[in-house]
N, C-alpha and C positions, 0 to 999 in steps of 0.2 A: 274584637272580639271576648268578651266575660269570663272567670272564672265563676264556677262553680265549684263550695267544701260541701259533700257530704258527709256525713255521722258512718264512720267502716263499720262500726257497728250491728246499725240501722242494716246498710247495704247487704252483710252477708248476710245479718237472718232473713231480711227479705226478697231478696235477687240473686245471692248466689257465694262462697267461697272467692273470697278477691289474689288467689294463686296468677302466676304466671299466663294461661290459659285465659284465664277471664282477662282481663291486663291486658290483654294483646287484644279479644277479641271487643276491649272499651274502644280503643286506639282503630280497631277496622273501623266504627262504628261510626266514627269519626270526631269524639270528644274522646283527645286526648291528653293524656294525662298526664299532670303540670309533676302533683308531688305527691306520696302515702304516706303518710303518719302513723300514730297505733290510733288515733283519736278519729284522722279526717282523709277522706279522699280527694285532694284537687284535681276537676276536669277541665277542659279549657271547650267553650260553648263556640262555635262560628256563629255572624253576626244573625246568616240565614236563618236557625231555628233558636226562632227568643222561645220556643216553645218550653222546648230543658232550658230552663235558665231556675227551675227549680228542681226539690229532690222528689216531690211525686208526678210533675214531666218527663223530669230522666227515667224515672221509671217504668214508667209506662211505657212508655217507644222503644227501651229497651230491653222489656221483658219480651219484647214486641218479634224482636229482633233474635234475641235470643230461640227463638221456637215456643217460649211459654203462654205465653198469651196473642196472638196472633190475631191480627183482622181489626179491622173497627168499633175502635171502644164507646158504648155508644152510655149517654149520658137518662136522665130524664127530669124535663125543664118544668115544672109545675106554672102553672100562668098566674097572673097578677092575683094576689089577693087584695078583701080592700086599704083603700088608703096608700098600696105600694106604689106609690104616682112622684115621682120631680114633672116641678112647672116650671120649666127655664123659661124666663121676665127674657124681655125685651135687652136691656139694656147689655146681658151680654158680648149682643152679638158686634162691637166692636174691641174687647176684650178677648175673650176667649167662645166664644159664639156653643158649643156644642157638647155633651154629656153621652156617655153613656154608663146604662146602672144597670145596679140585678142585689139582690140579695141568699148573703148561702147561710139557709139553718138548721140544727142537727152537730153543728161542729162539740168536739170535744178535744180541745187547744192544750202544747204540753209547752213548753217552753221551749225543743227543736220543734215542735210546726211551727210555731211562734217567729221562733228565729230564720224556717225558711220562710213565711208566709211575709217577711220584709224583705229576706234577703229578696227576693222575686221581684218587689217590687219597685227596691232600687234598684236591679240591675235590668227593666224594664222601661224605665227611670230615662238610665245612662244607654239605652243601646236606642231599644223605637223613637222614647223619648226624648231620644236631645237632648241630655240634661235638664229634660222638663219645659223644651224650647216648644216642641212638636206635639209634646202628651204630660201632665200627673192623673198618680193613681193616689185614689185615699180609700180606704178598710177604718172600719167605722164599731165600734160595740152599737150591735142592731138597740139592747136593753136599756141605752145613755139615750137614743134619738125617739121623739114623739115623729109618728108620719103624721102628714105627706111632709117629702120637701121640696125648699125651692132655690133653684139656684139662676141667684139675679147677680147684678152690679153694683159694688155701694161707691159715695166719696171716700175716699182713705179716712177723712179724718174720721167719719161714720161707725166706722169699722172697730168696737171693740169686742176682746176675749182675751182667755187667759191662752198664746201659744201654746205649746209643747216644752216643752225645757225653760219654763219662765214660773217668776212666783209672785206673776202678777199679770193683772190685766195690762195691754195696749193697744192701743189704734193702730191702724195698718203698717201706715207712713213710721211711729214706733218700730214696730217688725223689722220693718227692713232699713231702717237705720242702726238700731241696740244687736237685734237678736243674733245668734253668726246665725241661726239657718237661713234669717230675711236678708242678712246684707247680706252671704252667698249669691240666694234667688234674684237678686234686688232688681238686675239688666229686665228683666223678662219681664218687669210691669213698669220698665220705666216711661216716663214719659206718658204712661195713662190717666186718663181721668177720674176715673171709676174703677177699683180691682172686684175683681168675681171672689163669691165666694157660697159657699151650700150653709142652708140654715132651715132650723127645720120649724114643724105649725107651732113652739112654746117660743120660739126667735135664738133660738140656744145658734150662735153659731160655730158647728163641724170643722170648717177650716174655710182660709182662701189659698185656693189653689194661681196658680204653679211652688205656692211655698212651703205652707208651716199648718199643719189638723190641730183641733183644738186637743186644750189637756182636761179635757171635761168629758167631749162629748167620742174626741178622736185616741186615746188609746184603747188598743186591746189589750189582755187579762188570759188568766188560765180560765178564769168563771168568765169569760164568755166564747157565749154559745148560738148563736146569732152574728151576722157579721152585712154592713150595705157597703155596697166596692163599686166607687164610681171614678170612671174614667173623664175629662174635662181637657178639655182640646182643639184642633182648630181643620182634621178632615174625621167625619162621623164613621167612615168606613174605614181606617185604622185603629176609633178611639175600641168598635166594634171587637173589631179582631181580637187588639190584649183586652177586653172583658173578657173575650171567650176560657183566652189563657188561663187569666186569674181565677176563675170561679172551676175551669177542671179542675187544674191544681186544686183545690179549696174539696170538688167533690172528689177528690182520688185522697180526701183525708176524713172524709165521712160525711161532706159536708149535703146539703141538698139543697138542688141552684131555683129560686122566683123572678121570674119574669118579674121587670120598673117598667109599669108606660108615664112614659116620655112625654108631656102637655108641651108642647112648642107656643101650637096656639091653638086656637077653636078647629081648626080645618089638615092641623097638621100631627099626627100619633104615631111615638115609635114605636117599639116595643123591644127590649133588648131582655138576656139576652136572648141570640139566636145561633143556635148550634146545629142550625141545617148543613146539610153539607151538601156541598158542591161534582160534579159529575169530567171529569177531563179526560181527552177521548188521548191514547196511545196506540201505535203503532207497533206489534210485534215487528215487523219490516224492518221498521225507523231503532227498536230496540236492540234485536240485535247487530244491524248496523253501524253502531253510536257504538257500544259496548266492544264493539269485535268478537263476537259469541254466536254462539248457534243455541236458543233454545226451542222450548213448544211453548202453547199455550199455557199452557197444567203447568206448566214450570214457571210464567207471566204471574200467574196468577197468585202460588205460590211463594213465590220475591215477592210480589208487592203488598203482601197479609203482612208478611215477616218486616213492616214498614206501615203498622198500621193502617192501612189503604184497606177495601174491597172491590174486588177486580170481578168483570159483566161482559162478557161480548164489544171490545174493543175500548169500553169504558172501564172510569175510575173514578172510586167515590171516596174523595177529601177531604180528607176532618174539618169541620170545620176554625180548628186551631191550629191550624198550618198554616202559616200567614208567607210559606216564603213558595209554595208552588200557583206559577203564572204561565207554565208553559210545558209543554210531553216533557222538554230535555230536558225538565226537572221533577219530572216521576223517574228518567229513565236513569239520569241519578244515582234514583234512590234505587233503583232494580241493581245498579252497579253497586250500591253499598250490600243490599242483600243480598248477590251472590258473589262478592267477597276481594277484595282486589287482587287481592294472592291468590287467589285459582286463575287471575289472568295471563293467561303464554303469551310473553311478548314476539314478535315475526319482524322480520327484517321486512322493510318493503322489497320489492320486486322490481322498480324503478329507484336506475342511482341518476341522483343529481348534485350540483354543486350548485351550495346556492349567495345567494347572494341580494347581502342589502340593496331595496329602496332605494332608488339615485330619488327621490323623492322624500321617504326619509332620511337620506345622508346631509341634505335642505332646511328640510323642519330644524335637523337633532343641530345648522349651526345659527339654525335665525335665533335658536331660543340662547343657544350658547352669547351670543352676541347680548343677546338682551337680558339673557342675567351677571352680564361684564355691566351692565349699567344700572346696577342695581337694581334687574326687576323678579314680582316676582312671579311662579306660571303657577295657573291652575288649571282642573279636570276636572268641566262639567259635564254632566249626561249628555250625549243626543234626545231625548222624550224633555217633553218639555208641557205647555201646558198653553187653549189661548190667551187666559189672560197676562201672566207673564211673555210671554213669547205678542202680544199685539196690545192689549186690551192697555198695560203698563204703560208703555215702548207710543201713544197718544194713539191708537187705532178707533176710531167710532169700529161699532160692532158690525154695519153694512159697508164699511170701506175695509175688512181684515183681507188682506193677500192670501191666495193661494196653500194651501199645505197640504200636506201627506198627512192623513190621519188611523190610529191606531186603532182597526178595529175590536174590540171586546177587552177592552183599557182596563185591568185590573186594582190602578191606581188611577192619580190624577195628571198623572203625564197619558198624557192620550194623542199628542203631533212630536210630527218628529221637527228638533230645530230647521229655522229658516237662517237665520247671521245667532252670530254667536254675543252680540251687544248686548243681549239683552241681561244674558247669563252676567257679562260683564259688571252691569249693574245689580243682576240681581245680588252677587258678590259683597258687593258693595255696599250694601243695603245691611246684610249678613248683617256686620262685620262695622258698627256707629262706633263701638266701645274700646275699637283697639287704635294703635298707638295709625297718628298720619307721619309724614307723607303714606300714603296706599299708592306703592306703583304697581298694575299683578297685567298677565298678556294671555292669551291663552290660546295655542294653535290645537285648531282639531272640524273635526267631517260638518258641513250642510249640508237638506235635503231639498231644492230644489220638486217641484209639482211639476211645473207644465215639461221637463224632462227628465223625469223621475229619473235623476243620479242625484251624486254626493262630489261636494268639493270641499276640499280643504282652502281653511283660512285663519288669519290671525286676524288680532283684537288688544287694542293695549289700550290702557284705562290707565291715568292719574287721580288723584283725589287729592288733596288740594290740587285743582291742574288747572292748561288757558290752554290754544289753540298754538302761541306763537312755545312752547314748550314742548307741547306733541313736537311742532313738524319739527323739532329740530333731533328728536331722538329720531322721526319718518329718514330724515335724511342722513342721519350720521346710522341707522345697518345697511339701506339702501344703496353708499357708498360702503359697504362694511362689504353687502352681498355683489360690488361693481355694477350695480344697476343704474341709470337715471334716470330719473323723474319729476315732476314739477307738478305742483299744484294751483288751481287756475278755480274763480267762482263758480259751480254749481250751477246747470237752468233748470231744477229742480231742489227741492231742499229736503231733505230726508226729515221726517215731524221729529224725529228726538232733537235736531242740531237747531242750535237759533241763526237766526237769519243776520249772516253777516258775515257768521263765527264758523264757517264750516267750509270747507272746501273738499272738489274734489282731486283724487287723487290721479296721477295719470302717467302710464308705464312706455316712457322712450325705449321701442328697440327697431331693428333694423332691418324687412326683408330682403330674399334674392338679389336683389339688384343692390343694395345696399340706401336704400331709399326709406329715408327716418319715417317707422307709424305711430300713433301713440292712440296703445289703449284702457280704457276706464279699468281700474284693480279695487277702487273702492271711493272712501272716506275720511276724512277728518274735519273732527268741532269739540266745539263746546259742546251740551246737552243744558238742553231749558230748561228752565228754571220749572213749569208743569210737569215733566215729566220725575229731576229731581223731588220732584214735592211727591208724584205718584208714590217713589220707592220713600221716601221719606230719610233722604239724602240730604244732609245740612253742609258740606262741602260741595261747592262748584266741582265741575268733573268735565274731564276732557277724554275724548274717545274719537280711536281710528278701528275700522277696520277696511281691510281689504284680501281680497280676494288672489288664494298661493297658485293656483293653477297657471295662471301667465310667465311668472314666476321662477315656478324650475324647466319649464320651456329654455330661458337663459342664465341663468346659474349657467354660467361654466364651468 
C-alpha cells in the first residue's frame, strides 16, 4: 500500500468541499483517508490501483465516481515527429533489455505539478517497479536533449557524467560506490559487466537506469515545457502500462502526448505509448449473483461509467492505464464500489451449518510449526508461473518439457499453473543473493497436474548453503514428530535438477488393512546440480526436498 498527499486547497477547488460527506465518499471509493491537515490530505492507495498514485490520476477517477465526469476519458495521441526515435542497442539485452518511451509537450509546470510528477515516479518505482528492480522510470527536459536517443550498455569505467546531486563528473563505478543514491541501488547492477545508459545524438548521457539521471539533462524545472519519458526494465508489457499511467497524468496537467518509434533492430519496431482500450466481457447475471444485488442492464451501464469505463451489450471498454483488470471479477468489484458497499443489505443464510477446520489444514499447520521450530522461514509463491522458470531454468530442453496446464489469454508472462514447488524455492533463493546466510526456507502449497487435471498439496524445503546429510536430518526429524516412518533410497531415475549420487527417493512406510507394510514414494531429497545453480545465478550450494503431502494427510493420526 502507498500513501499519497494531495494539496487540500487544490482538491477543494477542483473536486469539492472536503466535508464529512466527501470524506466518506473518498473512503467508499477505496482510498481511505490517513490524515487531514490545513495543507494536505493523505490517502492510502491499494497496490492494485497504481493509476491513482498521483493527484491527477486520482482526480480523473474520483470525478467519475462522483458522477461529475463519467465514462471513459479519451486522450489525443499524436504520431511520432521526425527524430522522435529511440534506438535500442543489442548491448542492453543482458542488463535491462526493454524500454517504452514517449514525449509530452505543451506543459505549464508549477512547483506543485513538478512535485506531483516526481512523487508519481517514485511511487511507481516502489510499487509496480519493485523498488526499481523490475523497472525504472526517467523524466527529462526535452529542451536539453538532442533527438534521436540511443539506449545502450557501456563498461562502467567508460560511463562518465555528472549525476543529480553531485558537483563533479563521476564514472559508473564511482556513482555506485560514492553517490548516496548510487550506493542504495548498487545491488541492482551488481555483477554486470556493462551498465545501461540513455544517450542523445550529441553523446550527452541522460541517465544510468535504474540508478540516477544526469544533472545536465535530467532535471525538470518550471521552465520545462516538454519532457521525454522512458520506462526501462525486463517486461515490455509492464513498461507500456507504466508509461500509460505517466503520460495520461501529464496530459491531465495540460500536456500533449506524442508517440515515439522504438528501433530494436531493422525488422522489429514498436510505437509507444499505445492508449488503445481493451474489451472485456461482463455478465449481468454474474454481477448480481456475486454482489448480491438485483440491477438491470441500464443500471450496470451507469455504474460502470462511474468507474471510468464504457459499456455496450455485455462488453466493457477498459482504459489503457487500468493495469488491474485481468478478469470479469475485477470489473464486478468496481461495480460494487460504484453501487456502494454501504447500500448492500446483509442477509442471514437460510442454511445453518457448523464450521470445522479441514483435517488437511490442521496437519499443514502442524508441519509448518515443526519446521519453524527448526529455525526455518516459511515462504508463499504464486500458483501461476511461466515455462522459463518452471522448466528451462530447471534443466529441461524445450522438446522434453513435461505437460502442464496453460492459461488462455494470460495478461502477464505468468501463463501456466505450477507443477512443483522446487523451481519457486530456487527462484526465492536467487532473488535474495544479497541477504544473510544460511537461508533455510520452506513452502506448503498446491501444485497442478495436467494428466488428471487435479491439484495436490506439496511441501518443499531448501537450505543454502546446505548438503544432503543436513537436509536428511531435517526430514527425519519432521517425520519423527509426525509419528510416521520413512526411508530414503537411491532412485531409479534422478530428477534433472539434482546431482546424481547425492539424491534419494523418499518412501513412506504404511500398513494396509491386513497390517502388511506398504511402500509409497512421496518425493525426493538431494543436492542441486551446479548447472542448475548457474542457471539461477546462485553462488552457494543448495539442498532441496519436495514431497507430496496427500499420502501424509491420510496417515497422520
